[in-house]
N, C-alpha and C positions, 0 to 999 in steps of 0.2 A: 525356498522352504518356508517363506512367510506368506505365501498366497492364501487368501481366505476364500471359503466357499460361499457363493451367493445364497442368501436366505431364500430369495425367490426361487432359485434353482432347487434348493432343498425341499421346499414346499411342493414344487412341481413334481419332484421325484416321489414324494410321499403320497401324492394323489394318483399315481399310476396304479393300474391293476392288471390282472391277467397273468399269463405265463411269464415266469422270470421274476415275479415280485412276491413278497410275502402276503399271505392271505389274511384279510380282516375278519377276525372271529371273536374278539374279546369285548364284552360289555363293560360298563362302569363297575358292576358287581364283580365281574370276573377279574378286573384290574385290582380292586381292593383285596380280593382273595389272593391274587398273585402277590401283592405286597405283604399281606399277613403271612402268606405261605413262606416267603423268604425271611421275614423278620423273626417270627417266633421259632426258635430252634436251638442250636448249640449255644448261642450266646446266652440264652435264658437257662436252658436245662443243664448246661455243663460249665460254661465260663463264669457264671454267677458264683458258683462255689469256689472256683480257683481265685477269682478276684477278691472274694471275701476273706479267704484263708491267707492269701499271700500279701494283700495290699491294703484293703479298707476295713476289714472286720464287718460288723453290722452296718457300718456307714456306707456299705455298697449301695444302699438305697439312694444316698446322695449322689454317688457316682452315676447311677442310672439317670438321675435328674439332669446332671451336668451334660451327659452324653445326649440326652433327649433335647436339651436346649440347643446344642450345636446342630443336631439333626433338624430341628424345627427351622432354624435360619437357612440351612442348606436346602431343606425340603421346599421351602417357599421359592427359592431360586430355581430349583429343579422344575417346580410346577409351572413357572413362567416359561421356561425354555420348552418343556414338553408339550404345552398347549400351543406354543408359537411355531415350533419346529417338530412336528410329530413324525420323526424319522427314527428308524432303528439305529442304535449306536450310543444313546445316552450321552454322557459327558464328552465322549470322543467327538460326536457330531457337533455339540454346542461349542466346543473349543475350536473346531475347524471354522465355524462361522464367525468367531469373535477374535481369536488370537493367532490364527494361521495354521498351516499344515504341520509344522514341526511340533508345536505345542499339542496339536490334536494327536499326533503320533505318540508323543510322550504319555498323554493321558490314556490313549487306547492300550498302549503297552502296560501301563500301570494297572488298568482294569483287570488284567490277567491275575494280578495279585489279589484283587477283590473277589472276582467271581470264581475263577478256577480254583484258587487256593481255599476260598470259603467252602466250596463244594467238597474239597478234600478234608478240610477241618471237620465239617459236620459228618462226613462219612466215617471218620475215626471214632467220633462219639457215638454214632449210630451203631457201630460195631460193638462198643462196650455195653450198650443197652440190650442188644441182641444176645450177647453172652449172658447177661443177667437173666433174660427171659428163659434161655436154655437151662440155666442153673435151677430156676424155679420148677421146671418140669423134669429135672433129673438128668439132663444132658450136659456132660462136661467136655468142652472143647479144649484141646491142648493149647497152652500159652504160646507155643511157637507160631500158631496161625491167627493169633488175636492181637499181636502187636509187632511193630517193626524192629529192626536190629538195634536201634538206639534205645529201645525200651525193654530189652531182654528177650525179644522174640525173633522170628525170622521174617514173617510177612503178615500184614493185617488182611487176611483173606476176605472176611465179610465186608469190609469197607470197599474192596475192589469189586466184589460182586454187585453191591448196590449201585455203584457208579456205572457199571456196565449195563445193568438192567434199565436204569433211568435214561441213559443215553440212547438206548434202543427205542424207548418209548418216545423220546423227543424226535427221533428220526421218523417215527410213524406220523406225527402231526401235532400242531399246536392245539387244535380244538380238543383232541383226545387227551393231551397232556393237561390242559386247563380243567377238564372234567375230573380227572383223577386228583388234581391239586385241590379243587373245591371240596371234595369229600374229605381229604386229609386235613384241610384247614378247619372244617367243622369239628373234626375229632380232636385236634390239638387245642383249639380254643376251649373246648369243653373240659379237657383235662386240666388246663391252667386254672379255670374257674373252680373246678372241683377241688384242686389242691389248695386254693386260697380259702374256700368255704370250709372244707373239712379240717384243714390245718389250723385255722384261726383260733379255734377253741383250745388247742393244745400248746399255744405259744407260752414259753416261759420267759417272763420279763428279764430274768437274770441273764439270759443269753444276749440281750440287747444292752448290757451294761459292762464296760462303758461303750457308748455308741461309737465313739472314735477312739480306738486303742492308741496308746502313747507311741510316738515315733521317737526312739532314743536319739537319733541324729538331730531331730528338730530341737529336742531338749538341750543337747550339747551346743547347738548354735546359739540358743537363748542364753546359755551360761558362759558363752565365750570360749568354750573348749574346742570348737571346730569352726572354721571359716565357712561362709555360705557356698562358695564354689567347690570347696573340698567336700562339703555335704552333698552337693548336687551331683557330683561325679562318683559318689560312694553307693554302696548297697543299701544304705539307710534310706535313701531318697524315696523309694516306692514301698517302704515297709511300714505301713500304718501312718497315722497322723493325716494332715491335710494333703501332703505330697503323695501319700499312699492312696487317698481318695481320688486324686487327680490321675494317678497312674492307673487305678482301677477303672476310671472313666474311659481311658484310652483302650483298655482291654475289653470292657463290656460294650464299648461303642460298636464292636463287631455284631452285637445283638440287634443293631438298628439298620444294618446295611440294606435290608430288603426293600425299603421304600424306593430307592433309586433303581432297583431292578425293574420296577414298573415302567420306567422311562425307556428301557431297552426294547420293550414290546410296543412302543408307540405306533409303529407301522402296522401292527396287527390289531389295533383297537378300532372298534366300529365308529366311535365318535371321539377322536383323540382330543379335540379342543375342549370338550366338556369332561370327558372321562379321565384324562391324565391328571389334572389337579385333584379330582375327587379320589382317585386311586392312591396318589402319593400322600396327600395330607390326611385322608381318612384312615389309611392303614397305620400311619405314624401315630395319630392320636389314640386309636384303640390300643395299640401295643404298648405305648408309654404308660398308660393307666394300669394295664395288666402287669407290666414289669415291676413297677414300684411296689405294688401290693404283693406280688410273688416274692420279691427279695425280702420284704418285711416278714412274711410268714416263714420262708426258708431259714433265715438267720434266727428266727424266734423259736423254731422247733429244735434246733441243735446248735451247740457251740460252734462258732465259725471255724475254729481250728480243726475240726474233724473233716472239713472239706478239702484239706490240703492234699493235692495230688489225686483227688477223687474225680474221675470222669463222669460219674453218675450221681451227683449230689442230691438230685431230686428223690431218688430211691432211698438214699441214706436218710434224708430228712423225713420222708413220709413214713419210715419205719417207726418214728416216734409218736405217730397218731394213734396207733392201735387198730387202724383199719387194714389189717394185714390181708384180709380177703380181697381188697381192692388193688393190692400191689401188682398183680399180674395185669389187670386191666389198665392200670396207670402206665406201666412199662410199655405195653402194646401201643397205647395211644401216643406216647412220647416217640416211639419208633416211627409211627405214622407221621408225626409232626416233623421229625428229622428228614424223613423221605421227601416231603414237599419242599423243604429248604434246598436240598441237593438238586431237586428237579428245577426249581426256579433259577438257581445259580448257574446251572449248566445251560439253561435256556438263554440267560442274560449274556454269558460269555460268547455263545455262538452268534448272537445277534450283533455284538460289538465287532467281532472279526468279519462277519458278513459285510458290515458297512465299510470297514477298512479295505476289504478286498474289492468292493465295488468302486472304491476310489483309486485303486491301483497300488495301494501301499502294501498289500499282501498278495500272494499268488492267487490266481483266479479260482483255484479249487475251493477256497474258503467261502466263495459266494455262489458256488454251483448248487442249484436247488433240485430236489427230487420231484417226482410227479405229484407228490403231496405238498409241494411248495415249502419244504423245510431244507435248511443248509446241512444236509446229512453228512457231507464229508467233514465239515467243521466239527459236528457232533462226534464223529468217529475219531478224529484226531485228539480231541479233548477227552474223550473216553480213556484213551491210552495215557495221556499226560496226567490227568487228574488221578487216575488209578495208581500211577507210580508214586505220587506224593501221598495219597491216602494209605498206600500199602507199606510205606517205608519211613515217613517223617513224623516225629512226635507232634501231638495236637497243640501243645503250648507254643512251639515255634511257628507253626502254621497260623495260629490265631493272631500273634503279634504282627506277622507279615501282612495278613489281611487287613488289620486295623490301620496300619500306616498307609497302605495303598489306598484304602477307602477315604481316609482323611485328606490325602493329597488330592484325590478326585473331587471331593466336596469343595475344597479350597478353590480349585480352578473354576468350578461352576459358579461360585459366588463372585469371583473376579470377572467371569464372563458376563454376568448380569450388569455389573458396573460399566464394563467396556461397551456393551451393546446399547445401554441407555444413552451413552455419550455419542457413539458413532451412528446409531440408527434409532433416534428417539420416536420417529413417527410410524414405525412398522406396527401392524395390528398385533395386539397382545390380548388374546382371549382371557388370560389370567395374568394379573400384574402383581409382582412381589410388592407388598406394602412397605412404606417407610424406607424407600431407597434414597440415599446410600446406606442408611443406618443398618438395616437388616443384613445385606451382603457383607458389610464390614465386620459386624459382630460374628457372622458365620465364619469368616476368615480367621478372626482372632481366636474363637473358641476351638476351631479345628487345629490351628497351629499350636495352641496351648496343649491340647490333648496329644498331638504328635510329639511335643517336647517331653511329655510325661512317659512316653514309651521307652523301653530299654535301648541302650546304645546299639546293641546287636541288630535291632530292627532297622535302624538308620543305615548301618553298614550293608545289610542285605538289600535294602531299597537302592542304595547307590550302585551295588554290583548289578542288580537287575536292570536298572536304568542304563548303565554303561553298555550292557549287552543289547538293549533296545536301540540305543543311539547308533551303535555299530551296524545293526541290521537295517536301520532306516537309510543310512548313507550307502550301504552295499546294495540294497534292493529298492526300498520305498521311494527314495528321492528320484532314482532313475526311471521308475515306472509310474510315477504320479500322473494321473489323468489330468488333473487341473494344471499341472506344470506344462504338460504337452499342449494343452489347449491354449494356454497363455503364450507359449512360444510360437504356436502356429498363428495366433492372432497378430503377434508382433512381426512375424515374418511376412504375413499378408499385408500389413501396414507399410512395411519397408518397400515391398514390391509395388504397391499402388503409388508410392511417392516417386 
């Protein structure tokens, strides 16, 4: 279970082409668009309001900066791996090469929390904005088909429909999906810029005062009325103040997960050694700048308290501008933006399971390719899986699960860079993470800190999900591992020759 996959073998697999392999169709521009397509979405248009109302207040801007710093460290580590090992699978593949099969399985299983549940989370928010659009044109959908049973409805039907439609598009082909994604990215970047420019002149400075709302628990600790550990395990911890900012950073971290989705498409990039670092770092820089400005304008247009429980805070804030005639266009473009996020998350998930199946850790059907060279059976299975979560689970619970899964993946990638620099220092690295070991260590610390800021329930769910994954590994993956069978065959051959 600790066998490692040879980097030479990984690179050899990446260079294969033809039937049975993924098709190289993505340019550097397409990769940046893929990253932005995944990054700008529910984290910005929906979770920003929740994080401000429940945790950080106007200081959600600081939360975005903290999350961006953690992403920058992890992004530099991802860029090194993606240029060096341009294979589908992202953090799963990198862990296989550095920490062995069992850790690779753990991270591959964990990535379901990131990609599949991210797609479900965004689909739920997509549904809310579609309902808002229908209301503007006089169509009233019944609440029973707009939310799951935990939120007073029966099923979130629009969320299920969009997941199914995009899964079918992915089955058709990566090139077609990339073309649709590029159009959607242009639309949503335009709406973010439009929101910032038009909203700036309507900012009320009073809404930014105080910038950091008082955390009653922090004050009680300072006055000696409450112990630190008592405070840390209480509801006060994430409710404003600096601990609230930290917890909000863990929540809005969800808004940055797109850059690593670029690495899942490494095997479909035309020039991965050059394009992967550009796609990962370029998309991260562009989105960070837009995020901070966006959060500043949103919390300046309306008091942060009005965003509590609001799945469409952008529409709520934009109403304060007076540009009511643009409301419909704004909502349509946000819907387009959400659509591209769901598309890229579904693509990323299918590529991770494709790689795991090729290694024998999952059944062969997950790596079966169609005539268009897409893992269509994986797309079909996740269409059903993601639809169920999107149709029945609340958005806040999904968002926390995605954040902790992503942070865990980022932590292991940072560890992987440290391990590989020690065990294989001379391998060709088209892009090198600067200031090693400082950057990977800082990436680990920031990610672990943000994980610590998430609710206890998120840790419990992560533990349950990982326990299921470990059980599946020993029941199926360990027995069918291709690398284990190869090693055992080599050992048997060696004994025979002796």
